[in-house]
N, C-alpha and C positions, 0 to 999 in steps of 0.2 A: 869849342865846347867839349868837355871830357866825356869818355864813354860811361861815366857814372851818372850822367844826366838822367833824371827820372821824369817821365811825362807827367803833367799835372792830372789831377783827378777829374777836373772839368775839361770842357773842350778847349783845344788850343786856340781856336778863333770862333767867332760867331758863326752860326749856320749860314750856309750859302743862300743868299736871296738875290737872284739875278733874273733879269728879264731876258727873253729870247733875243732882244736887240742889243745885248751887251757888246760893247766894243772891247774885245778881248785884249787887244794890245795895251789898253789902259788899265786892265784889271790886275790885281795883285797875283804874284806867282805863288801857287799852292805847293808845287814840288819842283825841285831843280836838282840836276845832277851834272857833275863836271868831271871830265877825264876818266870815265869808267873803263876799267880794264878787267877782263875775266878770262881765265884759261882753265881747262880741265886736263887731268892727266889720264892717259890710257896706257897702263903699263909704264914704260920708260918714255913714252912720247907725250909731250905737252901740246895740247890742241888749243890755240887761241880762239876765243869766241867773240869777245868785245875788245875793240882796239882804240880806246880813247873816245867814248861816246859822251857828248854833251846833250842835255835834254832839259826842257822845262814845259810845264803846263800851267795855264793861268786859270784863275777862278771862273767857273761857269763854262769852261771850254769843253768841247767834245773832240778829243784828239785820237787819231788812229796811227798805229805803228805798223808799217807794212814791210814784209820781207819774205823771201822764199825760205823753205826748210833749211835750217842750218845757218841762217843769216844772223842769229843772235837775238831775235825779237822776244822770244819767251824768256831767255836768260835775262834780258834787260828788265822785263816786267817783274821777274822774281826778285831782282835786286831792288827795284823800286818798292816792292812790297815787303822788303826786309826778310824774305824767305831764304835768301842767300846773301853773301857779302862779297863785295868787289875785291879784287887783288890790289887795285889802286883806284883813286878817285874818291869823290865825296857825294853824298845824297842829302838833300835838305827838304824838310817838310815844315811848312809854315815858319820858315827861317831857322828851324832847329836842325842840327845835323843828326841824322838817324842811322846811317850805315854802321856806326861804331857803338851803338847802344848795346847794353847787355841783353841777353835773351829775354828776360822777364819784361823789360821795357819795350822790346820789339813786339812781344805778345800783346801788351796793352795797346800799343799803337794799332795793330791789326784788329783787335777786338772792338775798339772804340772809334777810331778815326778813319781807317782805310778799309773799305769793303772790297772783297776779292771774289771774282767769279772765274771758275776754271772750265776748261774744255770738257773735262770728264766728270763734272758735277760734284764729286766727292760728298755725296749724301750718305748718311749713316743708314745702312739697309734695314736695321731692326726698328727704326723710328718712323713715325708717320710724317707726312709733309709738314703738318703743324709743329710737331716736335723738332724736326730738323731746323725749321726757321727759328725756333725758340732757343736752340742750343747755344748761340753766342751769349745770350743773356743769362743762361744757366751758368756758363763758365764765368761770366763777369761777376755775378752777385754771390755765387755759392748757394747752397741749398736753403739756408734759413732766410736770407734776404730775398732770394728769388721767390720763395713761397709767400712772403709778405706782399710782393708785387705781382703775384701770379695772375690775378684776374686782369689787371691792366696790361701785362705783357701778352697774355693770350689774345686780348682784344686787338692789340697792335698787330700781332702776327696774322690774325684773321683778316684784318683790313688789308694788309700787304698781299696776302694770297688772293683776296677778292680782286684787287687791282690787277693781279696777274691772270685773272680769269680762272682761278682755281678754288673758288669757294665750295665747289662740289667735290673737292679732292682732299679735304683736310685730314681725313683719317687714312688715306691711302699711303702705302709704303712705296719706296722707289720702284720696286719690281712691278708695281701695278700702274706705273705712269709711263707715258711716252717720253722720248728724248727731249722734245720741246717742253713738256710739262716738268720734267726733272730740272731742266735749266731754269725755268721760271721759279721753281722752288728755291734753287740756288741763288737767284737774284734777290728774292724776298729775304733769304737768310742774310745776304750781304747788306741789305738795307735796314735790318731790324735795329741796328745800333745808331741809325741816322748818321752815316759817315759823311765826311767832307769830301772824300775822293773815292771813286769806284774804279778799280782796275779789273779789266776783263781779258783773259787769255784765250784767244780763239773761241769765243763763246758760241759761235755758229758752226764750228768745225765738225761737229758730229750730227748736225741737223740737215734735213732736206731743205730745199729752197724756200718752200712756204713757211716752215717753222722758223727758218733763219730770218725771213722778212718780218715775221711777227715779233721775233725777239728784238730786231733792230728798231721796230716801232716803239717797243717798250723803252729801249735805251734813249731814243730821241725824245720821248715824252719826259723821261726822268731829267734829261738835260735841259730841254727847252721850257718845260712847264714848272719844274721844281728847282732848276738852277744847279743840279748836281754836276760836279766836274767828273768827266769820264775819260779814261785812257784805255783804249782797246787795241789789242794785238790781233792782227789778221793777216792771212796770206791772200785774201780775196779783194782785189781792187774795187769791185763793184760794191762790196760792203764798206770799204774804206771811204768811198766817195760820199757816204752819208754823214761823215764826220765834218767838223768845222775845218780841221787842218790835218794833214797827213805828213808823217816823216817816213822816209824809206831807209831801211838798213840793208846794206850790201856788204857782205863779208866782214861784219862786225863794226862797220862804220856808218855814220849818217851820211847819206848821199844827197847833195843839194839838187833839187829838181828845177 
């Protein structure tokens, strides 16, 4: 598939509707990567980060990617999210190659099909919790179309924030929220487009144990009750144990356990 491939306006596949008892080995592959290589340059020195990583996640699965600092796990997630491009290797989403898409198509992919949650939240400080959650839809539709759907969009955002236990924080800005609350706003923002895949980069990394446990309960509910496919990067083995399957990265390679 050429790099000129454009994602369709509608969903690539039907919404994930899986039960908690899904046998993942028989489920379809949502995302697959083969032979991923990535290095960065620091002055004249080339620093290898990923050294031929193969990866796949199946529909309805909750998968954890575990590794120490510098193992390449966040780099891998950024490649899967098309926030960066591999030096070599290929990445497929719903059977379509995505690592070589033009920037505009990668933006569409992230806006409509792949939700992303970051360790540092990346909320816009001047916007309220509700407005931060709505931002992906504002970007998708543009001002005129968004205003035509404004009531429906706001209702959807309020419902998501209510599920996150934040119905009393709709008008609060990020500086008025705790770390756990900011991360829950970020999750609601990632879900507003009803994505088929949720990627989470160290989502509990800035939280205390209680807030981290509460966040993991949200991820488990999203996966088991709503069938959302989740891939989470973490350095915490106790967090990773709550996933269906764990892969370990060691010095840029998948280590068989």
